[in-house]
Backbone atoms as SQL, in Angstrom:
CREATE TABLE atoms (id INTEGER PRIMARY KEY, chain TEXT, resi INTEGER, resn TEXT, atom TEXT, x REAL, y REAL, z REAL);
INSERT INTO atoms VALUES
  (1, 'A', 1, 'UNK', 'N', 7.957, 6.667, 27.965),
  (2, 'A', 1, 'UNK', 'CA', 7.156, 7.217, 26.893),
  (3, 'A', 1, 'UNK', 'C', 6.408, 6.211, 26.085),
  (4, 'A', 2, 'UNK', 'N', 5.253, 6.846, 25.425),
  (5, 'A', 2, 'UNK', 'CA', 4.466, 5.659, 24.756),
  (6, 'A', 2, 'UNK', 'C', 4.902, 5.327, 23.399),
  (7, 'A', 3, 'UNK', 'N', 4.846, 4.177, 23.244),
  (8, 'A', 3, 'UNK', 'CA', 5.209, 3.609, 21.932),
  (9, 'A', 3, 'UNK', 'C', 4.771, 4.591, 20.717),
  (10, 'A', 4, 'UNK', 'N', 3.567, 4.588, 20.739),
  (11, 'A', 4, 'UNK', 'CA', 2.912, 5.492, 19.817),
  (12, 'A', 4, 'UNK', 'C', 3.377, 6.924, 19.362),
  (13, 'A', 5, 'UNK', 'N', 3.930, 7.623, 20.594),
  (14, 'A', 5, 'UNK', 'CA', 4.614, 8.553, 20.321),
  (15, 'A', 5, 'UNK', 'C', 5.985, 8.454, 19.608),
  (16, 'A', 6, 'UNK', 'N', 6.482, 7.492, 20.273),
  (17, 'A', 6, 'UNK', 'CA', 7.851, 7.274, 19.425),
  (18, 'A', 6, 'UNK', 'C', 7.737, 6.929, 17.803),
  (19, 'A', 7, 'UNK', 'N', 6.721, 6.108, 17.610),
  (20, 'A', 7, 'UNK', 'CA', 6.429, 5.781, 16.304),
  (21, 'A', 7, 'UNK', 'C', 5.999, 7.227, 15.445),
  (22, 'A', 8, 'UNK', 'N', 5.377, 8.019, 15.824),
  (23, 'A', 8, 'UNK', 'CA', 5.108, 9.080, 15.329),
  (24, 'A', 8, 'UNK', 'C', 6.326, 9.971, 14.977),
  (25, 'A', 9, 'UNK', 'N', 7.240, 9.850, 16.026),
  (26, 'A', 9, 'UNK', 'CA', 8.550, 10.679, 15.769),
  (27, 'A', 9, 'UNK', 'C', 9.486, 9.962, 14.718),
  (28, 'A', 10, 'UNK', 'N', 9.403, 8.490, 14.812),
  (29, 'A', 10, 'UNK', 'CA', 10.228, 7.819, 13.873),
  (30, 'A', 10, 'UNK', 'C', 9.629, 7.876, 12.516),
  (31, 'A', 11, 'UNK', 'N', 8.417, 8.027, 12.238),
  (32, 'A', 11, 'UNK', 'CA', 7.806, 8.753, 10.777),
  (33, 'A', 11, 'UNK', 'C', 8.290, 9.786, 10.474),
  (34, 'A', 12, 'UNK', 'N', 8.151, 10.770, 11.415),
  (35, 'A', 12, 'UNK', 'CA', 8.645, 12.169, 11.101),
  (36, 'A', 12, 'UNK', 'C', 10.300, 12.079, 10.650),
  (37, 'A', 13, 'UNK', 'N', 11.039, 11.540, 11.318),
  (38, 'A', 13, 'UNK', 'CA', 12.408, 11.252, 11.168),
  (39, 'A', 13, 'UNK', 'C', 12.771, 10.573, 9.799),
  (40, 'A', 14, 'UNK', 'N', 11.812, 9.757, 9.432),
  (41, 'A', 14, 'UNK', 'CA', 12.178, 8.999, 8.221),
  (42, 'A', 14, 'UNK', 'C', 11.754, 9.789, 6.993),
  (43, 'A', 15, 'UNK', 'N', 10.889, 10.581, 7.325),
  (44, 'A', 15, 'UNK', 'CA', 10.238, 11.526, 6.332),
  (45, 'A', 15, 'UNK', 'C', 11.125, 12.744, 6.101),
  (46, 'A', 16, 'UNK', 'N', 12.042, 13.022, 7.004),
  (47, 'A', 16, 'UNK', 'CA', 12.845, 14.137, 6.841),
  (48, 'A', 16, 'UNK', 'C', 12.172, 15.175, 7.721),
  (49, 'A', 17, 'UNK', 'N', 10.985, 15.282, 8.566),
  (50, 'A', 17, 'UNK', 'CA', 10.638, 16.232, 9.121),
  (51, 'A', 17, 'UNK', 'C', 10.869, 16.244, 10.615),
  (52, 'A', 18, 'UNK', 'N', 10.464, 17.443, 11.126),
  (53, 'A', 18, 'UNK', 'CA', 10.918, 17.905, 12.530),
  (54, 'A', 18, 'UNK', 'C', 10.227, 16.781, 13.503),
  (55, 'A', 19, 'UNK', 'N', 10.826, 16.449, 14.424),
  (56, 'A', 19, 'UNK', 'CA', 10.307, 15.461, 15.507),
  (57, 'A', 19, 'UNK', 'C', 9.180, 16.316, 16.286),
  (58, 'A', 20, 'UNK', 'N', 8.183, 15.544, 16.946),
  (59, 'A', 20, 'UNK', 'CA', 7.165, 16.325, 17.635),
  (60, 'A', 20, 'UNK', 'C', 7.868, 16.907, 18.778),
  (61, 'A', 21, 'UNK', 'N', 7.238, 17.955, 19.217),
  (62, 'A', 21, 'UNK', 'CA', 7.850, 18.818, 20.180),
  (63, 'A', 21, 'UNK', 'C', 7.949, 18.100, 21.521),
  (64, 'A', 22, 'UNK', 'N', 7.395, 17.238, 21.707),
  (65, 'A', 22, 'UNK', 'CA', 7.408, 16.276, 23.044),
  (66, 'A', 22, 'UNK', 'C', 8.536, 15.274, 22.847),
  (67, 'A', 23, 'UNK', 'N', 9.193, 15.094, 21.789),
  (68, 'A', 23, 'UNK', 'CA', 10.191, 13.917, 21.662),
  (69, 'A', 23, 'UNK', 'C', 11.269, 14.484, 21.053),
  (70, 'A', 24, 'UNK', 'N', 12.441, 14.418, 21.586),
  (71, 'A', 24, 'UNK', 'CA', 13.673, 14.731, 21.262),
  (72, 'A', 24, 'UNK', 'C', 14.620, 13.520, 20.728),
  (73, 'A', 25, 'UNK', 'N', 15.656, 13.730, 20.094),
  (74, 'A', 25, 'UNK', 'CA', 16.598, 12.851, 19.571),
  (75, 'A', 25, 'UNK', 'C', 16.945, 11.686, 20.603),
  (76, 'A', 26, 'UNK', 'N', 17.517, 12.380, 21.852),
  (77, 'A', 26, 'UNK', 'CA', 18.183, 11.407, 22.733),
  (78, 'A', 26, 'UNK', 'C', 17.048, 10.490, 23.258),
  (79, 'A', 27, 'UNK', 'N', 15.767, 11.046, 23.595),
  (80, 'A', 27, 'UNK', 'CA', 14.815, 10.138, 24.069),
  (81, 'A', 27, 'UNK', 'C', 14.366, 9.269, 23.255),
  (82, 'A', 28, 'UNK', 'N', 14.334, 9.612, 21.926),
  (83, 'A', 28, 'UNK', 'CA', 13.853, 8.728, 20.796),
  (84, 'A', 28, 'UNK', 'C', 14.767, 7.442, 20.872),
  (85, 'A', 29, 'UNK', 'N', 16.105, 7.901, 20.805),
  (86, 'A', 29, 'UNK', 'CA', 16.967, 6.789, 20.690),
  (87, 'A', 29, 'UNK', 'C', 17.224, 5.846, 22.097),
  (88, 'A', 30, 'UNK', 'N', 16.982, 6.597, 23.138),
  (89, 'A', 30, 'UNK', 'CA', 16.791, 5.714, 24.384),
  (90, 'A', 30, 'UNK', 'C', 15.714, 4.970, 24.464),
  (91, 'A', 31, 'UNK', 'N', 14.592, 5.125, 23.893),
  (92, 'A', 31, 'UNK', 'CA', 13.341, 4.439, 23.990),
  (93, 'A', 31, 'UNK', 'C', 13.938, 3.223, 22.797),
  (94, 'A', 32, 'UNK', 'N', 14.225, 3.455, 21.860),
  (95, 'A', 32, 'UNK', 'CA', 14.775, 2.283, 20.811),
  (96, 'A', 32, 'UNK', 'C', 15.504, 1.393, 21.474),
  (97, 'A', 33, 'UNK', 'N', 16.358, 1.837, 22.116),
  (98, 'A', 33, 'UNK', 'CA', 17.565, 1.137, 22.825),
  (99, 'A', 33, 'UNK', 'C', 16.869, -0.213, 23.632),
  (100, 'A', 34, 'UNK', 'N', 15.574, 0.363, 24.271),
  (101, 'A', 34, 'UNK', 'CA', 14.920, -0.570, 25.397),
  (102, 'A', 34, 'UNK', 'C', 13.638, -1.186, 24.813),
  (103, 'A', 35, 'UNK', 'N', 13.289, -0.933, 23.394),
  (104, 'A', 35, 'UNK', 'CA', 11.928, -1.397, 22.965),
  (105, 'A', 35, 'UNK', 'C', 12.113, -2.002, 21.770),
  (106, 'A', 36, 'UNK', 'N', 12.054, -3.400, 21.674),
  (107, 'A', 36, 'UNK', 'CA', 12.419, -4.053, 20.484),
  (108, 'A', 36, 'UNK', 'C', 11.173, -4.187, 19.485),
  (109, 'A', 37, 'UNK', 'N', 10.071, -3.821, 19.834),
  (110, 'A', 37, 'UNK', 'CA', 8.814, -3.572, 19.029),
  (111, 'A', 37, 'UNK', 'C', 8.867, -2.518, 18.243),
  (112, 'A', 38, 'UNK', 'N', 9.533, -1.473, 18.687),
  (113, 'A', 38, 'UNK', 'CA', 9.641, 0.075, 18.153),
  (114, 'A', 38, 'UNK', 'C', 10.862, -0.138, 17.215),
  (115, 'A', 39, 'UNK', 'N', 11.827, -0.855, 17.630),
  (116, 'A', 39, 'UNK', 'CA', 13.068, -1.035, 16.667),
  (117, 'A', 39, 'UNK', 'C', 12.497, -1.829, 15.412),
  (118, 'A', 40, 'UNK', 'N', 11.539, -2.837, 15.700),
  (119, 'A', 40, 'UNK', 'CA', 11.118, -3.542, 14.616),
  (120, 'A', 40, 'UNK', 'C', 10.302, -2.629, 13.632),
  (121, 'A', 41, 'UNK', 'N', 9.593, -1.779, 14.173),
  (122, 'A', 41, 'UNK', 'CA', 8.821, -0.937, 13.596),
  (123, 'A', 41, 'UNK', 'C', 9.619, 0.063, 12.703),
  (124, 'A', 42, 'UNK', 'N', 10.888, 0.493, 13.439),
  (125, 'A', 42, 'UNK', 'CA', 11.629, 1.557, 12.619),
  (126, 'A', 42, 'UNK', 'C', 12.235, 0.912, 11.385),
  (127, 'A', 43, 'UNK', 'N', 12.569, -0.533, 11.540),
  (128, 'A', 43, 'UNK', 'CA', 13.186, -1.360, 10.301),
  (129, 'A', 43, 'UNK', 'C', 12.206, -1.499, 9.354),
  (130, 'A', 44, 'UNK', 'N', 10.879, -1.589, 9.538),
  (131, 'A', 44, 'UNK', 'CA', 9.825, -1.848, 8.613),
  (132, 'A', 44, 'UNK', 'C', 9.780, -0.408, 7.878),
  (133, 'A', 45, 'UNK', 'N', 9.882, 0.695, 8.560),
  (134, 'A', 45, 'UNK', 'CA', 9.709, 2.191, 8.035),
  (135, 'A', 45, 'UNK', 'C', 10.908, 2.209, 7.052),
  (136, 'A', 46, 'UNK', 'N', 12.053, 1.870, 7.408),
  (137, 'A', 46, 'UNK', 'CA', 13.204, 1.891, 6.619),
  (138, 'A', 46, 'UNK', 'C', 13.141, 1.244, 5.298),
  (139, 'A', 47, 'UNK', 'N', 12.534, -0.125, 5.562),
  (140, 'A', 47, 'UNK', 'CA', 12.551, -1.060, 4.409),
  (141, 'A', 47, 'UNK', 'C', 11.321, -0.319, 3.371),
  (142, 'A', 48, 'UNK', 'N', 10.183, 0.155, 3.890),
  (143, 'A', 48, 'UNK', 'CA', 9.245, 0.568, 2.870),
  (144, 'A', 48, 'UNK', 'C', 9.777, 2.074, 2.390),
  (145, 'A', 49, 'UNK', 'N', 10.720, 2.849, 3.042),
  (146, 'A', 49, 'UNK', 'CA', 11.230, 4.079, 2.437),
  (147, 'A', 49, 'UNK', 'C', 12.097, 3.603, 1.116),
  (148, 'A', 50, 'UNK', 'N', 12.964, 2.463, 1.391),
  (149, 'A', 50, 'UNK', 'CA', 13.770, 1.939, 0.346),
  (150, 'A', 50, 'UNK', 'C', 13.122, 1.244, -0.763),
  (151, 'A', 51, 'UNK', 'N', 11.944, 0.730, -0.437),
  (152, 'A', 51, 'UNK', 'CA', 11.067, 0.191, -1.358),
  (153, 'A', 51, 'UNK', 'C', 10.326, 1.189, -2.332),
  (154, 'A', 52, 'UNK', 'N', 9.835, 2.274, -1.629),
  (155, 'A', 52, 'UNK', 'CA', 9.060, 3.286, -2.337),
  (156, 'A', 52, 'UNK', 'C', 10.193, 3.810, -3.244),
  (157, 'A', 53, 'UNK', 'N', 11.380, 4.031, -2.784),
  (158, 'A', 53, 'UNK', 'CA', 12.428, 4.787, -3.701),
  (159, 'A', 53, 'UNK', 'C', 12.576, 3.984, -4.947),
  (160, 'A', 54, 'UNK', 'N', 12.745, 2.523, -4.860),
  (161, 'A', 54, 'UNK', 'CA', 13.047, 1.900, -6.124),
  (162, 'A', 54, 'UNK', 'C', 11.754, 1.654, -6.819),
  (163, 'A', 55, 'UNK', 'N', 10.621, 1.659, -6.282),
  (164, 'A', 55, 'UNK', 'CA', 9.437, 1.387, -6.888),
  (165, 'A', 55, 'UNK', 'C', 9.065, 2.842, -8.108),
  (166, 'A', 56, 'UNK', 'N', 9.668, 3.869, -7.616),
  (167, 'A', 56, 'UNK', 'CA', 9.535, 4.929, -8.597),
  (168, 'A', 56, 'UNK', 'C', 10.280, 4.672, -9.888),
  (169, 'A', 57, 'UNK', 'N', 11.186, 3.804, -9.943),
  (170, 'A', 57, 'UNK', 'CA', 12.140, 3.436, -11.144),
  (171, 'A', 57, 'UNK', 'C', 11.675, 2.425, -11.898),
  (172, 'A', 58, 'UNK', 'N', 10.546, 1.652, -11.445),
  (173, 'A', 58, 'UNK', 'CA', 10.003, 0.660, -12.381),
  (174, 'A', 58, 'UNK', 'C', 8.534, 0.604, -12.086),
  (175, 'A', 59, 'UNK', 'N', 7.896, 0.061, -12.805),
  (176, 'A', 59, 'UNK', 'CA', 6.293, -0.036, -12.590),
  (177, 'A', 59, 'UNK', 'C', 5.938, -1.464, -12.919),
  (178, 'A', 60, 'UNK', 'N', 5.910, -2.308, -11.975),
  (179, 'A', 60, 'UNK', 'CA', 5.683, -3.623, -11.855),
  (180, 'A', 60, 'UNK', 'C', 4.220, -4.088, -12.102),
  (181, 'A', 61, 'UNK', 'N', 3.241, -3.301, -12.019),
  (182, 'A', 61, 'UNK', 'CA', 2.012, -3.534, -12.173),
  (183, 'A', 61, 'UNK', 'C', 1.344, -3.813, -10.754),
  (184, 'A', 62, 'UNK', 'N', 0.190, -3.967, -10.519),
  (185, 'A', 62, 'UNK', 'CA', -0.337, -3.947, -9.202),
  (186, 'A', 62, 'UNK', 'C', -0.107, -5.429, -8.414),
  (187, 'A', 63, 'UNK', 'N', -0.009, -6.750, -9.169),
  (188, 'A', 63, 'UNK', 'CA', 0.533, -7.765, -8.478),
  (189, 'A', 63, 'UNK', 'C', 1.830, -7.719, -8.177),
  (190, 'A', 64, 'UNK', 'N', 2.975, -7.237, -9.117),
  (191, 'A', 64, 'UNK', 'CA', 4.276, -7.084, -8.734),
  (192, 'A', 64, 'UNK', 'C', 4.481, -6.129, -7.730),
  (193, 'A', 65, 'UNK', 'N', 3.663, -5.215, -7.489),
  (194, 'A', 65, 'UNK', 'CA', 3.774, -4.133, -6.807),
  (195, 'A', 65, 'UNK', 'C', 3.557, -4.693, -5.182),
  (196, 'A', 66, 'UNK', 'N', 2.495, -5.526, -4.988),
  (197, 'A', 66, 'UNK', 'CA', 1.949, -6.059, -3.988),
  (198, 'A', 66, 'UNK', 'C', 2.945, -7.117, -3.738),
  (199, 'A', 67, 'UNK', 'N', 3.634, -7.915, -4.313),
  (200, 'A', 67, 'UNK', 'CA', 4.625, -8.892, -3.866),
  (201, 'A', 67, 'UNK', 'C', 5.687, -8.114, -3.411),
  (202, 'A', 68, 'UNK', 'N', 6.122, -7.262, -4.068),
  (203, 'A', 68, 'UNK', 'CA', 7.256, -6.517, -3.498),
  (204, 'A', 68, 'UNK', 'C', 7.191, -5.820, -2.161),
  (205, 'A', 69, 'UNK', 'N', 5.944, -5.313, -2.063),
  (206, 'A', 69, 'UNK', 'CA', 5.459, -4.613, -0.629),
  (207, 'A', 69, 'UNK', 'C', 5.657, -5.602, 0.298),
  (208, 'A', 70, 'UNK', 'N', 5.052, -6.813, 0.146),
  (209, 'A', 70, 'UNK', 'CA', 5.029, -8.064, 1.004),
  (210, 'A', 70, 'UNK', 'C', 6.487, -8.391, 1.544),
  (211, 'A', 71, 'UNK', 'N', 7.344, -8.562, 0.230),
  (212, 'A', 71, 'UNK', 'CA', 8.732, -8.985, 0.474),
  (213, 'A', 71, 'UNK', 'C', 9.579, -7.985, 1.360),
  (214, 'A', 72, 'UNK', 'N', 9.240, -6.607, 1.282),
  (215, 'A', 72, 'UNK', 'CA', 9.790, -5.433, 1.896),
  (216, 'A', 72, 'UNK', 'C', 9.449, -5.499, 3.418),
  (217, 'A', 73, 'UNK', 'N', 8.162, -5.796, 3.643),
  (218, 'A', 73, 'UNK', 'CA', 7.693, -5.665, 5.018),
  (219, 'A', 73, 'UNK', 'C', 8.227, -7.182, 5.869),
  (220, 'A', 74, 'UNK', 'N', 8.294, -8.154, 5.007),
  (221, 'A', 74, 'UNK', 'CA', 8.748, -9.554, 5.615),
  (222, 'A', 74, 'UNK', 'C', 10.163, -9.470, 5.760),
  (223, 'A', 75, 'UNK', 'N', 10.882, -8.590, 4.843),
  (224, 'A', 75, 'UNK', 'CA', 12.238, -8.610, 5.084),
  (225, 'A', 75, 'UNK', 'C', 13.127, -9.762, 4.674),
  (226, 'A', 76, 'UNK', 'N', 12.370, -10.590, 4.121),
  (227, 'A', 76, 'UNK', 'CA', 13.245, -11.919, 3.652),
  (228, 'A', 76, 'UNK', 'C', 12.979, -12.311, 2.276),
  (229, 'A', 77, 'UNK', 'N', 12.562, -11.379, 1.376),
  (230, 'A', 77, 'UNK', 'CA', 12.260, -11.582, 0.185),
  (231, 'A', 77, 'UNK', 'C', 11.395, -12.651, -0.462),
  (232, 'A', 78, 'UNK', 'N', 10.675, -13.391, 0.591),
  (233, 'A', 78, 'UNK', 'CA', 9.841, -14.537, 0.224),
  (234, 'A', 78, 'UNK', 'C', 8.386, -13.722, 0.089),
  (235, 'A', 79, 'UNK', 'N', 7.664, -14.014, -0.969),
  (236, 'A', 79, 'UNK', 'CA', 6.370, -13.442, -1.410),
  (237, 'A', 79, 'UNK', 'C', 5.362, -14.422, -1.211),
  (238, 'A', 80, 'UNK', 'N', 5.806, -15.844, -1.020),
  (239, 'A', 80, 'UNK', 'CA', 4.635, -16.867, -1.427),
  (240, 'A', 80, 'UNK', 'C', 3.547, -16.882, -0.278),
  (241, 'A', 81, 'UNK', 'N', 3.651, -16.430, 1.074),
  (242, 'A', 81, 'UNK', 'CA', 2.161, -16.773, 1.767),
  (243, 'A', 81, 'UNK', 'C', 2.283, -15.488, 2.616),
  (244, 'A', 82, 'UNK', 'N', 1.171, -15.395, 3.340),
  (245, 'A', 82, 'UNK', 'CA', 0.933, -14.347, 4.266),
  (246, 'A', 82, 'UNK', 'C', 1.558, -14.378, 5.366),
  (247, 'A', 83, 'UNK', 'N', 2.018, -13.357, 5.893),
  (248, 'A', 83, 'UNK', 'CA', 2.865, -13.291, 7.287),
  (249, 'A', 83, 'UNK', 'C', 1.935, -13.094, 8.362),
  (250, 'A', 84, 'UNK', 'N', 2.313, -13.177, 9.680),
  (251, 'A', 84, 'UNK', 'CA', 1.407, -13.128, 10.813),
  (252, 'A', 84, 'UNK', 'C', 0.826, -11.688, 10.590),
  (253, 'A', 85, 'UNK', 'N', -0.505, -11.725, 10.865),
  (254, 'A', 85, 'UNK', 'CA', -1.299, -10.419, 10.968),
  (255, 'A', 85, 'UNK', 'C', -1.972, -10.024, 9.644),
  (256, 'A', 86, 'UNK', 'N', -1.661, -10.746, 8.654),
  (257, 'A', 86, 'UNK', 'CA', -1.851, -10.315, 7.301),
  (258, 'A', 86, 'UNK', 'C', -3.255, -10.839, 6.989),
  (259, 'A', 87, 'UNK', 'N', -3.984, -10.119, 6.111),
  (260, 'A', 87, 'UNK', 'CA', -5.208, -10.733, 5.539),
  (261, 'A', 87, 'UNK', 'C', -5.350, -10.475, 4.264),
  (262, 'A', 88, 'UNK', 'N', -5.996, -11.462, 3.550),
  (263, 'A', 88, 'UNK', 'CA', -6.123, -11.368, 2.135),
  (264, 'A', 88, 'UNK', 'C', -7.632, -11.315, 1.877),
  (265, 'A', 89, 'UNK', 'N', -8.042, -10.242, 0.630),
  (266, 'A', 89, 'UNK', 'CA', -9.219, -10.051, 0.269),
  (267, 'A', 89, 'UNK', 'C', -9.459, -11.075, -0.750),
  (268, 'A', 90, 'UNK', 'N', -10.736, -11.708, -0.514),
  (269, 'A', 90, 'UNK', 'CA', -11.180, -12.663, -1.864),
  (270, 'A', 90, 'UNK', 'C', -11.544, -12.055, -3.170);
């Protein structure tokens, strides 16, 4: 199964929505067991869900929000630099 279909299903699962008709729970779990990239993507989705839940409780402003979002995506709490694949607008 293509990773793009799995990631669509993971997004639906995280949002509490029904899985796409061509992806069932066992197929999703089987793909995750064998695909480290999709497991990493799933962890990022989970961290973002946790972050957005906590962001509703506080208003850190634009810079604080950006720093917290970067930390959530990195998963390490560090916000000092850009990670692989990130770009910064000037």
